[in-house]
N, CA, C and O atoms as a Maestro MAE file, in Angstrom:
{
 s_m_m2io_version
 :::
 2.0.0
}

f_m_ct {
 s_m_title
 :::
 protein
 m_atom[304] {
  # First column is atom index #
  i_m_mmod_type
  r_m_x_coord
  r_m_y_coord
  r_m_z_coord
  i_m_residue_number
  s_m_chain_name
  s_m_pdb_residue_name
  s_m_pdb_atom_name
  i_m_atomic_number
  :::
  1 25 -5.772 11.017 -2.411 1 A "UNK " " N  " 7
  2 3 -6.328 9.989 -1.568 1 A "UNK " " CA " 6
  3 2 -5.178 9.245 -0.887 1 A "UNK " " C  " 6
  4 15 -4.200 8.866 -1.532 1 A "UNK " " O  " 8
  5 25 -5.309 9.046 0.409 2 A "UNK " " N  " 7
  6 3 -4.315 8.309 1.181 2 A "UNK " " CA " 6
  7 2 -4.602 6.813 1.068 2 A "UNK " " C  " 6
  8 15 -5.744 6.381 1.221 2 A "UNK " " O  " 8
  9 25 -3.563 6.030 0.802 3 A "UNK " " N  " 7
  10 3 -3.665 4.576 0.758 3 A "UNK " " CA " 6
  11 2 -3.156 4.066 2.104 3 A "UNK " " C  " 6
  12 15 -2.047 4.401 2.518 3 A "UNK " " O  " 8
  13 25 -3.968 3.255 2.786 4 A "UNK " " N  " 7
  14 3 -3.604 2.791 4.119 4 A "UNK " " CA " 6
  15 2 -3.324 1.292 4.144 4 A "UNK " " C  " 6
  16 15 -3.750 0.541 3.266 4 A "UNK " " O  " 8
  17 25 -2.595 0.885 5.177 5 A "UNK " " N  " 7
  18 3 -2.379 -0.543 5.408 5 A "UNK " " CA " 6
  19 2 -3.696 -1.116 5.922 5 A "UNK " " C  " 6
  20 15 -4.185 -0.689 6.968 5 A "UNK " " O  " 8
  21 25 -4.272 -2.069 5.209 6 A "UNK " " N  " 7
  22 3 -5.554 -2.623 5.642 6 A "UNK " " CA " 6
  23 2 -5.397 -3.567 6.834 6 A "UNK " " C  " 6
  24 15 -4.305 -4.061 7.115 6 A "UNK " " O  " 8
  25 25 -6.488 -3.800 7.512 7 A "UNK " " N  " 7
  26 3 -6.519 -4.821 8.558 7 A "UNK " " CA " 6
  27 2 -7.320 -5.991 8.000 7 A "UNK " " C  " 6
  28 15 -8.536 -5.890 7.833 7 A "UNK " " O  " 8
  29 25 -6.646 -7.094 7.713 8 A "UNK " " N  " 7
  30 3 -7.306 -8.229 7.057 8 A "UNK " " CA " 6
  31 2 -7.717 -9.337 8.019 8 A "UNK " " C  " 6
  32 15 -8.277 -10.349 7.599 8 A "UNK " " O  " 8
  33 25 -7.448 -9.155 9.276 9 A "UNK " " N  " 7
  34 3 -7.871 -10.131 10.274 9 A "UNK " " CA " 6
  35 2 -8.057 -9.448 11.613 9 A "UNK " " C  " 6
  36 15 -7.509 -8.373 11.854 9 A "UNK " " O  " 8
  37 25 -8.827 -10.072 12.480 10 A "UNK " " N  " 7
  38 3 -9.120 -9.474 13.780 10 A "UNK " " CA " 6
  39 2 -7.858 -9.241 14.607 10 A "UNK " " C  " 6
  40 15 -7.802 -8.296 15.394 10 A "UNK " " O  " 8
  41 25 -6.849 -10.088 14.438 11 A "UNK " " N  " 7
  42 3 -5.649 -9.971 15.264 11 A "UNK " " CA " 6
  43 2 -4.517 -9.211 14.580 11 A "UNK " " C  " 6
  44 15 -3.480 -8.976 15.200 11 A "UNK " " O  " 8
  45 25 -4.688 -8.824 13.325 12 A "UNK " " N  " 7
  46 3 -3.629 -8.114 12.605 12 A "UNK " " CA " 6
  47 2 -3.436 -6.721 13.188 12 A "UNK " " C  " 6
  48 15 -4.395 -5.964 13.335 12 A "UNK " " O  " 8
  49 25 -2.187 -6.386 13.522 13 A "UNK " " N  " 7
  50 3 -1.886 -5.055 14.049 13 A "UNK " " CA " 6
  51 2 -0.966 -4.272 13.123 13 A "UNK " " C  " 6
  52 15 -0.923 -3.044 13.191 13 A "UNK " " O  " 8
  53 25 -0.220 -4.975 12.247 14 A "UNK " " N  " 7
  54 3 0.656 -4.297 11.294 14 A "UNK " " CA " 6
  55 2 0.940 -5.211 10.110 14 A "UNK " " C  " 6
  56 15 0.723 -6.421 10.169 14 A "UNK " " O  " 8
  57 25 1.427 -4.605 9.042 15 A "UNK " " N  " 7
  58 3 1.853 -5.349 7.871 15 A "UNK " " CA " 6
  59 2 3.241 -4.887 7.467 15 A "UNK " " C  " 6
  60 15 3.627 -3.750 7.741 15 A "UNK " " O  " 8
  61 25 3.985 -5.759 6.821 16 A "UNK " " N  " 7
  62 3 5.325 -5.438 6.349 16 A "UNK " " CA " 6
  63 2 5.285 -5.274 4.838 16 A "UNK " " C  " 6
  64 15 4.798 -6.151 4.125 16 A "UNK " " O  " 8
  65 25 5.796 -4.151 4.353 17 A "UNK " " N  " 7
  66 3 5.837 -3.920 2.907 17 A "UNK " " CA " 6
  67 2 6.934 -4.800 2.318 17 A "UNK " " C  " 6
  68 15 8.114 -4.628 2.623 17 A "UNK " " O  " 8
  69 25 6.532 -5.739 1.476 18 A "UNK " " N  " 7
  70 3 7.491 -6.632 0.818 18 A "UNK " " CA " 6
  71 2 8.086 -5.988 -0.427 18 A "UNK " " C  " 6
  72 15 9.298 -6.011 -0.640 18 A "UNK " " O  " 8
  73 25 7.200 -5.407 -1.251 19 A "UNK " " N  " 7
  74 3 7.658 -4.883 -2.545 19 A "UNK " " CA " 6
  75 2 6.686 -3.840 -3.065 19 A "UNK " " C  " 6
  76 15 5.472 -4.044 -3.063 19 A "UNK " " O  " 8
  77 25 7.236 -2.725 -3.509 20 A "UNK " " N  " 7
  78 3 6.438 -1.750 -4.252 20 A "UNK " " CA " 6
  79 2 6.431 -2.185 -5.708 20 A "UNK " " C  " 6
  80 15 7.486 -2.485 -6.267 20 A "UNK " " O  " 8
  81 25 5.273 -2.224 -6.323 21 A "UNK " " N  " 7
  82 3 5.141 -2.578 -7.736 21 A "UNK " " CA " 6
  83 2 5.214 -1.334 -8.621 21 A "UNK " " C  " 6
  84 15 5.175 -1.429 -9.848 21 A "UNK " " O  " 8
  85 25 5.321 -0.166 -7.982 22 A "UNK " " N  " 7
  86 3 5.395 1.118 -8.679 22 A "UNK " " CA " 6
  87 2 6.556 1.915 -8.102 22 A "UNK " " C  " 6
  88 15 7.108 1.570 -7.058 22 A "UNK " " O  " 8
  89 25 6.915 2.983 -8.798 23 A "UNK " " N  " 7
  90 3 7.978 3.888 -8.362 23 A "UNK " " CA " 6
  91 2 7.354 5.235 -7.961 23 A "UNK " " C  " 6
  92 15 6.253 5.571 -8.397 23 A "UNK " " O  " 8
  93 25 8.055 5.982 -7.145 24 A "UNK " " N  " 7
  94 3 7.624 7.326 -6.770 24 A "UNK " " CA " 6
  95 2 7.335 8.141 -8.029 24 A "UNK " " C  " 6
  96 15 8.156 8.196 -8.944 24 A "UNK " " O  " 8
  97 25 6.160 8.773 -8.065 25 A "UNK " " N  " 7
  98 3 5.801 9.633 -9.184 25 A "UNK " " CA " 6
  99 2 5.164 8.932 -10.367 25 A "UNK " " C  " 6
  100 15 4.793 9.586 -11.341 25 A "UNK " " O  " 8
  101 25 5.028 7.606 -10.305 26 A "UNK " " N  " 7
  102 3 4.394 6.874 -11.406 26 A "UNK " " CA " 6
  103 2 2.918 7.236 -11.515 26 A "UNK " " C  " 6
  104 15 2.266 7.583 -10.530 26 A "UNK " " O  " 8
  105 25 2.416 7.146 -12.728 27 A "UNK " " N  " 7
  106 3 0.971 7.262 -12.962 27 A "UNK " " CA " 6
  107 2 0.373 5.877 -12.741 27 A "UNK " " C  " 6
  108 15 0.882 4.884 -13.262 27 A "UNK " " O  " 8
  109 25 -0.702 5.814 -11.972 28 A "UNK " " N  " 7
  110 3 -1.393 4.550 -11.732 28 A "UNK " " CA " 6
  111 2 -2.853 4.697 -12.122 28 A "UNK " " C  " 6
  112 15 -3.405 5.797 -12.137 28 A "UNK " " O  " 8
  113 25 -3.462 3.568 -12.435 29 A "UNK " " N  " 7
  114 3 -4.896 3.548 -12.729 29 A "UNK " " CA " 6
  115 2 -5.610 2.776 -11.643 29 A "UNK " " C  " 6
  116 15 -5.046 1.852 -11.057 29 A "UNK " " O  " 8
  117 25 -6.830 3.144 -11.375 30 A "UNK " " N  " 7
  118 3 -7.635 2.442 -10.379 30 A "UNK " " CA " 6
  119 2 -7.593 0.945 -10.669 30 A "UNK " " C  " 6
  120 15 -7.841 0.521 -11.798 30 A "UNK " " O  " 8
  121 25 -7.279 0.144 -9.646 31 A "UNK " " N  " 7
  122 3 -7.218 -1.297 -9.807 31 A "UNK " " CA " 6
  123 2 -5.829 -1.848 -10.056 31 A "UNK " " C  " 6
  124 15 -5.621 -3.056 -9.940 31 A "UNK " " O  " 8
  125 25 -4.849 -0.974 -10.404 32 A "UNK " " N  " 7
  126 3 -3.473 -1.438 -10.578 32 A "UNK " " CA " 6
  127 2 -2.937 -1.958 -9.249 32 A "UNK " " C  " 6
  128 15 -3.228 -1.388 -8.198 32 A "UNK " " O  " 8
  129 25 -2.165 -3.024 -9.288 33 A "UNK " " N  " 7
  130 3 -1.478 -3.523 -8.093 33 A "UNK " " CA " 6
  131 2 -0.314 -2.576 -7.818 33 A "UNK " " C  " 6
  132 15 0.551 -2.387 -8.674 33 A "UNK " " O  " 8
  133 25 -0.290 -1.979 -6.622 34 A "UNK " " N  " 7
  134 3 0.774 -1.033 -6.313 34 A "UNK " " CA " 6
  135 2 1.771 -1.555 -5.276 34 A "UNK " " C  " 6
  136 15 2.903 -1.076 -5.210 34 A "UNK " " O  " 8
  137 25 1.355 -2.542 -4.463 35 A "UNK " " N  " 7
  138 3 2.215 -2.983 -3.381 35 A "UNK " " CA " 6
  139 2 1.872 -4.401 -2.953 35 A "UNK " " C  " 6
  140 15 0.725 -4.838 -3.050 35 A "UNK " " O  " 8
  141 25 2.904 -5.120 -2.472 36 A "UNK " " N  " 7
  142 3 2.708 -6.428 -1.857 36 A "UNK " " CA " 6
  143 2 3.149 -6.314 -0.400 36 A "UNK " " C  " 6
  144 15 4.212 -5.769 -0.104 36 A "UNK " " O  " 8
  145 25 2.325 -6.833 0.504 37 A "UNK " " N  " 7
  146 3 2.662 -6.794 1.927 37 A "UNK " " CA " 6
  147 2 2.402 -8.158 2.553 37 A "UNK " " C  " 6
  148 15 1.688 -8.992 1.996 37 A "UNK " " O  " 8
  149 25 2.999 -8.364 3.723 38 A "UNK " " N  " 7
  150 3 2.786 -9.625 4.424 38 A "UNK " " CA " 6
  151 2 2.447 -9.371 5.882 38 A "UNK " " C  " 6
  152 15 2.778 -8.334 6.457 38 A "UNK " " O  " 8
  153 25 1.768 -10.368 6.460 39 A "UNK " " N  " 7
  154 3 1.444 -10.384 7.879 39 A "UNK " " CA " 6
  155 2 2.017 -11.678 8.434 39 A "UNK " " C  " 6
  156 15 2.739 -12.391 7.736 39 A "UNK " " O  " 8
  157 25 1.702 -11.980 9.674 40 A "UNK " " N  " 7
  158 3 2.171 -13.233 10.259 40 A "UNK " " CA " 6
  159 2 1.644 -14.440 9.498 40 A "UNK " " C  " 6
  160 15 2.282 -15.492 9.478 40 A "UNK " " O  " 8
  161 25 0.467 -14.291 8.863 41 A "UNK " " N  " 7
  162 3 -0.200 -15.446 8.272 41 A "UNK " " CA " 6
  163 2 -0.303 -15.448 6.753 41 A "UNK " " C  " 6
  164 15 -0.507 -16.510 6.166 41 A "UNK " " O  " 8
  165 25 -0.170 -14.303 6.098 42 A "UNK " " N  " 7
  166 3 -0.404 -14.278 4.659 42 A "UNK " " CA " 6
  167 2 0.356 -13.176 3.959 42 A "UNK " " C  " 6
  168 15 0.897 -12.263 4.583 42 A "UNK " " O  " 8
  169 25 0.381 -13.289 2.630 43 A "UNK " " N  " 7
  170 3 0.916 -12.244 1.762 43 A "UNK " " CA " 6
  171 2 -0.237 -11.784 0.887 43 A "UNK " " C  " 6
  172 15 -1.004 -12.602 0.380 43 A "UNK " " O  " 8
  173 25 -0.358 -10.470 0.709 44 A "UNK " " N  " 7
  174 3 -1.474 -9.916 -0.038 44 A "UNK " " CA " 6
  175 2 -0.995 -8.716 -0.845 44 A "UNK " " C  " 6
  176 15 0.142 -8.267 -0.698 44 A "UNK " " O  " 8
  177 25 -1.871 -8.206 -1.693 45 A "UNK " " N  " 7
  178 3 -1.553 -7.046 -2.524 45 A "UNK " " CA " 6
  179 2 -2.551 -5.923 -2.260 45 A "UNK " " C  " 6
  180 15 -3.678 -6.155 -1.824 45 A "UNK " " O  " 8
  181 25 -2.105 -4.712 -2.535 46 A "UNK " " N  " 7
  182 3 -2.986 -3.547 -2.452 46 A "UNK " " CA " 6
  183 2 -3.130 -2.977 -3.850 46 A "UNK " " C  " 6
  184 15 -2.149 -2.828 -4.579 46 A "UNK " " O  " 8
  185 25 -4.373 -2.659 -4.219 47 A "UNK " " N  " 7
  186 3 -4.664 -2.035 -5.508 47 A "UNK " " CA " 6
  187 2 -4.833 -0.529 -5.323 47 A "UNK " " C  " 6
  188 15 -5.199 -0.061 -4.244 47 A "UNK " " O  " 8
  189 25 -4.567 0.208 -6.373 48 A "UNK " " N  " 7
  190 3 -4.809 1.650 -6.355 48 A "UNK " " CA " 6
  191 2 -6.319 1.891 -6.292 48 A "UNK " " C  " 6
  192 15 -7.059 1.390 -7.138 48 A "UNK " " O  " 8
  193 25 -6.782 2.659 -5.292 49 A "UNK " " N  " 7
  194 3 -8.218 2.911 -5.171 49 A "UNK " " CA " 6
  195 2 -8.733 3.959 -6.164 49 A "UNK " " C  " 6
  196 15 -9.932 4.032 -6.432 49 A "UNK " " O  " 8
  197 25 -7.812 4.770 -6.709 50 A "UNK " " N  " 7
  198 3 -8.152 5.806 -7.692 50 A "UNK " " CA " 6
  199 2 -7.009 5.902 -8.700 50 A "UNK " " C  " 6
  200 15 -5.930 5.352 -8.479 50 A "UNK " " O  " 8
  201 25 -7.249 6.598 -9.795 51 A "UNK " " N  " 7
  202 3 -6.196 6.863 -10.774 51 A "UNK " " CA " 6
  203 2 -5.513 8.173 -10.434 51 A "UNK " " C  " 6
  204 15 -6.145 9.097 -9.920 51 A "UNK " " O  " 8
  205 25 -4.210 8.253 -10.724 52 A "UNK " " N  " 7
  206 3 -3.471 9.489 -10.476 52 A "UNK " " CA " 6
  207 2 -1.978 9.224 -10.369 52 A "UNK " " C  " 6
  208 15 -1.470 8.234 -10.896 52 A "UNK " " O  " 8
  209 25 -1.282 10.122 -9.678 53 A "UNK " " N  " 7
  210 3 0.162 10.034 -9.483 53 A "UNK " " CA " 6
  211 2 0.429 9.554 -8.067 53 A "UNK " " C  " 6
  212 15 -0.142 10.080 -7.111 53 A "UNK " " O  " 8
  213 25 1.300 8.551 -7.927 54 A "UNK " " N  " 7
  214 3 1.547 7.968 -6.607 54 A "UNK " " CA " 6
  215 2 2.769 8.588 -5.943 54 A "UNK " " C  " 6
  216 15 3.785 8.864 -6.580 54 A "UNK " " O  " 8
  217 25 2.627 8.795 -4.638 55 A "UNK " " N  " 7
  218 3 3.706 9.307 -3.802 55 A "UNK " " CA " 6
  219 2 3.865 8.325 -2.635 55 A "UNK " " C  " 6
  220 15 2.952 8.151 -1.827 55 A "UNK " " O  " 8
  221 25 5.029 7.693 -2.563 56 A "UNK " " N  " 7
  222 3 5.268 6.664 -1.556 56 A "UNK " " CA " 6
  223 2 5.571 7.299 -0.208 56 A "UNK " " C  " 6
  224 15 6.403 8.201 -0.118 56 A "UNK " " O  " 8
  225 25 4.902 6.833 0.839 57 A "UNK " " N  " 7
  226 3 5.091 7.358 2.184 57 A "UNK " " CA " 6
  227 2 5.797 6.364 3.104 57 A "UNK " " C  " 6
  228 15 6.109 6.694 4.248 57 A "UNK " " O  " 8
  229 25 6.048 5.160 2.615 58 A "UNK " " N  " 7
  230 3 6.749 4.127 3.378 58 A "UNK " " CA " 6
  231 2 7.652 3.367 2.410 58 A "UNK " " C  " 6
  232 15 7.457 3.400 1.195 58 A "UNK " " O  " 8
  233 25 8.638 2.686 2.973 59 A "UNK " " N  " 7
  234 3 9.617 1.982 2.157 59 A "UNK " " CA " 6
  235 2 9.468 0.473 2.284 59 A "UNK " " C  " 6
  236 15 8.838 -0.025 3.217 59 A "UNK " " O  " 8
  237 25 10.058 -0.249 1.332 60 A "UNK " " N  " 7
  238 3 10.074 -1.706 1.421 60 A "UNK " " CA " 6
  239 2 10.721 -2.126 2.735 60 A "UNK " " C  " 6
  240 15 11.699 -1.523 3.179 60 A "UNK " " O  " 8
  241 25 10.169 -3.159 3.346 61 A "UNK " " N  " 7
  242 3 10.598 -3.726 4.623 61 A "UNK " " CA " 6
  243 2 10.111 -2.929 5.833 61 A "UNK " " C  " 6
  244 15 10.364 -3.333 6.968 61 A "UNK " " O  " 8
  245 25 9.414 -1.799 5.619 62 A "UNK " " N  " 7
  246 3 8.822 -1.063 6.740 62 A "UNK " " CA " 6
  247 2 7.655 -1.856 7.315 62 A "UNK " " C  " 6
  248 15 6.882 -2.463 6.573 62 A "UNK " " O  " 8
  249 25 7.532 -1.848 8.633 63 A "UNK " " N  " 7
  250 3 6.350 -2.376 9.316 63 A "UNK " " CA " 6
  251 2 5.405 -1.205 9.533 63 A "UNK " " C  " 6
  252 15 5.764 -0.225 10.186 63 A "UNK " " O  " 8
  253 25 4.198 -1.303 8.987 64 A "UNK " " N  " 7
  254 3 3.232 -0.209 9.046 64 A "UNK " " CA " 6
  255 2 2.005 -0.682 9.821 64 A "UNK " " C  " 6
  256 15 1.444 -1.731 9.505 64 A "UNK " " O  " 8
  257 25 1.579 0.084 10.835 65 A "UNK " " N  " 7
  258 3 0.390 -0.332 11.593 65 A "UNK " " CA " 6
  259 2 -0.863 -0.291 10.716 65 A "UNK " " C  " 6
  260 15 -0.943 0.493 9.771 65 A "UNK " " O  " 8
  261 25 -1.827 -1.132 11.034 66 A "UNK " " N  " 7
  262 3 -3.103 -1.114 10.322 66 A "UNK " " CA " 6
  263 2 -3.694 0.286 10.414 66 A "UNK " " C  " 6
  264 15 -3.738 0.886 11.488 66 A "UNK " " O  " 8
  265 25 -4.139 0.790 9.290 67 A "UNK " " N  " 7
  266 3 -4.682 2.143 9.239 67 A "UNK " " CA " 6
  267 2 -3.620 3.195 8.990 67 A "UNK " " C  " 6
  268 15 -3.944 4.366 8.791 67 A "UNK " " O  " 8
  269 25 -2.353 2.795 8.997 68 A "UNK " " N  " 7
  270 3 -1.255 3.725 8.741 68 A "UNK " " CA " 6
  271 2 -1.110 4.006 7.251 68 A "UNK " " C  " 6
  272 15 -1.382 3.141 6.418 68 A "UNK " " O  " 8
  273 25 -0.682 5.217 6.923 69 A "UNK " " N  " 7
  274 3 -0.517 5.624 5.526 69 A "UNK " " CA " 6
  275 2 0.699 4.968 4.903 69 A "UNK " " C  " 6
  276 15 1.775 4.964 5.500 69 A "UNK " " O  " 8
  277 25 0.540 4.410 3.705 70 A "UNK " " N  " 7
  278 3 1.654 3.837 2.961 70 A "UNK " " CA " 6
  279 2 1.960 4.635 1.692 70 A "UNK " " C  " 6
  280 15 3.090 4.630 1.205 70 A "UNK " " O  " 8
  281 25 0.938 5.322 1.160 71 A "UNK " " N  " 7
  282 3 1.117 6.095 -0.062 71 A "UNK " " CA " 6
  283 2 -0.006 7.126 -0.173 71 A "UNK " " C  " 6
  284 15 -1.017 7.058 0.526 71 A "UNK " " O  " 8
  285 25 0.211 8.078 -1.075 72 A "UNK " " N  " 7
  286 3 -0.834 9.032 -1.418 72 A "UNK " " CA " 6
  287 2 -0.942 9.062 -2.932 72 A "UNK " " C  " 6
  288 15 0.067 9.060 -3.637 72 A "UNK " " O  " 8
  289 25 -2.171 9.089 -3.426 73 A "UNK " " N  " 7
  290 3 -2.390 9.201 -4.867 73 A "UNK " " CA " 6
  291 2 -3.095 10.525 -5.111 73 A "UNK " " C  " 6
  292 15 -4.200 10.756 -4.620 73 A "UNK " " O  " 8
  293 25 -2.437 11.397 -5.880 74 A "UNK " " N  " 7
  294 3 -3.048 12.668 -6.237 74 A "UNK " " CA " 6
  295 2 -3.726 12.483 -7.582 74 A "UNK " " C  " 6
  296 15 -3.096 12.094 -8.565 74 A "UNK " " O  " 8
  297 25 -5.006 12.765 -7.610 75 A "UNK " " N  " 7
  298 3 -5.773 12.578 -8.834 75 A "UNK " " CA " 6
  299 2 -5.436 13.664 -9.835 75 A "UNK " " C  " 6
  300 15 -5.289 14.832 -9.478 75 A "UNK " " O  " 8
  301 25 -5.314 13.264 -11.098 76 A "UNK " " N  " 7
  302 3 -4.970 14.216 -12.173 76 A "UNK " " CA " 6
  303 2 -6.196 14.958 -12.651 76 A "UNK " " C  " 6
  304 15 -6.100 15.796 -13.548 76 A "UNK " " O  " 8
  :::
 }
 m_bond[303] {
  # First column is bond index #
  i_m_from
  i_m_to
  i_m_order
  :::
  1 1 2 1
  2 2 3 1
  3 3 4 2
  4 3 5 1
  5 5 6 1
  6 6 7 1
  7 7 8 2
  8 7 9 1
  9 9 10 1
  10 10 11 1
  11 11 12 2
  12 11 13 1
  13 13 14 1
  14 14 15 1
  15 15 16 2
  16 15 17 1
  17 17 18 1
  18 18 19 1
  19 19 20 2
  20 19 21 1
  21 21 22 1
  22 22 23 1
  23 23 24 2
  24 23 25 1
  25 25 26 1
  26 26 27 1
  27 27 28 2
  28 27 29 1
  29 29 30 1
  30 30 31 1
  31 31 32 2
  32 31 33 1
  33 33 34 1
  34 34 35 1
  35 35 36 2
  36 35 37 1
  37 37 38 1
  38 38 39 1
  39 39 40 2
  40 39 41 1
  41 41 42 1
  42 42 43 1
  43 43 44 2
  44 43 45 1
  45 45 46 1
  46 46 47 1
  47 47 48 2
  48 47 49 1
  49 49 50 1
  50 50 51 1
  51 51 52 2
  52 51 53 1
  53 53 54 1
  54 54 55 1
  55 55 56 2
  56 55 57 1
  57 57 58 1
  58 58 59 1
  59 59 60 2
  60 59 61 1
  61 61 62 1
  62 62 63 1
  63 63 64 2
  64 63 65 1
  65 65 66 1
  66 66 67 1
  67 67 68 2
  68 67 69 1
  69 69 70 1
  70 70 71 1
  71 71 72 2
  72 71 73 1
  73 73 74 1
  74 74 75 1
  75 75 76 2
  76 75 77 1
  77 77 78 1
  78 78 79 1
  79 79 80 2
  80 79 81 1
  81 81 82 1
  82 82 83 1
  83 83 84 2
  84 83 85 1
  85 85 86 1
  86 86 87 1
  87 87 88 2
  88 87 89 1
  89 89 90 1
  90 90 91 1
  91 91 92 2
  92 91 93 1
  93 93 94 1
  94 94 95 1
  95 95 96 2
  96 95 97 1
  97 97 98 1
  98 98 99 1
  99 99 100 2
  100 99 101 1
  101 101 102 1
  102 102 103 1
  103 103 104 2
  104 103 105 1
  105 105 106 1
  106 106 107 1
  107 107 108 2
  108 107 109 1
  109 109 110 1
  110 110 111 1
  111 111 112 2
  112 111 113 1
  113 113 114 1
  114 114 115 1
  115 115 116 2
  116 115 117 1
  117 117 118 1
  118 118 119 1
  119 119 120 2
  120 119 121 1
  121 121 122 1
  122 122 123 1
  123 123 124 2
  124 123 125 1
  125 125 126 1
  126 126 127 1
  127 127 128 2
  128 127 129 1
  129 129 130 1
  130 130 131 1
  131 131 132 2
  132 131 133 1
  133 133 134 1
  134 134 135 1
  135 135 136 2
  136 135 137 1
  137 137 138 1
  138 138 139 1
  139 139 140 2
  140 139 141 1
  141 141 142 1
  142 142 143 1
  143 143 144 2
  144 143 145 1
  145 145 146 1
  146 146 147 1
  147 147 148 2
  148 147 149 1
  149 149 150 1
  150 150 151 1
  151 151 152 2
  152 151 153 1
  153 153 154 1
  154 154 155 1
  155 155 156 2
  156 155 157 1
  157 157 158 1
  158 158 159 1
  159 159 160 2
  160 159 161 1
  161 161 162 1
  162 162 163 1
  163 163 164 2
  164 163 165 1
  165 165 166 1
  166 166 167 1
  167 167 168 2
  168 167 169 1
  169 169 170 1
  170 170 171 1
  171 171 172 2
  172 171 173 1
  173 173 174 1
  174 174 175 1
  175 175 176 2
  176 175 177 1
  177 177 178 1
  178 178 179 1
  179 179 180 2
  180 179 181 1
  181 181 182 1
  182 182 183 1
  183 183 184 2
  184 183 185 1
  185 185 186 1
  186 186 187 1
  187 187 188 2
  188 187 189 1
  189 189 190 1
  190 190 191 1
  191 191 192 2
  192 191 193 1
  193 193 194 1
  194 194 195 1
  195 195 196 2
  196 195 197 1
  197 197 198 1
  198 198 199 1
  199 199 200 2
  200 199 201 1
  201 201 202 1
  202 202 203 1
  203 203 204 2
  204 203 205 1
  205 205 206 1
  206 206 207 1
  207 207 208 2
  208 207 209 1
  209 209 210 1
  210 210 211 1
  211 211 212 2
  212 211 213 1
  213 213 214 1
  214 214 215 1
  215 215 216 2
  216 215 217 1
  217 217 218 1
  218 218 219 1
  219 219 220 2
  220 219 221 1
  221 221 222 1
  222 222 223 1
  223 223 224 2
  224 223 225 1
  225 225 226 1
  226 226 227 1
  227 227 228 2
  228 227 229 1
  229 229 230 1
  230 230 231 1
  231 231 232 2
  232 231 233 1
  233 233 234 1
  234 234 235 1
  235 235 236 2
  236 235 237 1
  237 237 238 1
  238 238 239 1
  239 239 240 2
  240 239 241 1
  241 241 242 1
  242 242 243 1
  243 243 244 2
  244 243 245 1
  245 245 246 1
  246 246 247 1
  247 247 248 2
  248 247 249 1
  249 249 250 1
  250 250 251 1
  251 251 252 2
  252 251 253 1
  253 253 254 1
  254 254 255 1
  255 255 256 2
  256 255 257 1
  257 257 258 1
  258 258 259 1
  259 259 260 2
  260 259 261 1
  261 261 262 1
  262 262 263 1
  263 263 264 2
  264 263 265 1
  265 265 266 1
  266 266 267 1
  267 267 268 2
  268 267 269 1
  269 269 270 1
  270 270 271 1
  271 271 272 2
  272 271 273 1
  273 273 274 1
  274 274 275 1
  275 275 276 2
  276 275 277 1
  277 277 278 1
  278 278 279 1
  279 279 280 2
  280 279 281 1
  281 281 282 1
  282 282 283 1
  283 283 284 2
  284 283 285 1
  285 285 286 1
  286 286 287 1
  287 287 288 2
  288 287 289 1
  289 289 290 1
  290 290 291 1
  291 291 292 2
  292 291 293 1
  293 293 294 1
  294 294 295 1
  295 295 296 2
  296 295 297 1
  297 297 298 1
  298 298 299 1
  299 299 300 2
  300 299 301 1
  301 301 302 1
  302 302 303 1
  303 303 304 2
  :::
 }
}
């Protein structure tokens, strides 16, 4: 499953990855906090939508457009 940068407001066009809470190849469970990102107005977190192994597709400090892939979780 691809994890995307969400759009949390009508005017949001991208988010900046502040910190990965996981490492490449880590096992995650559905609901685990995997990343913190910020926009012009707020800082928020992304949870793992499924359980599995995470593969990071973007790095800390990257600006990712809304709907852009930030990670992939392969289900075990």
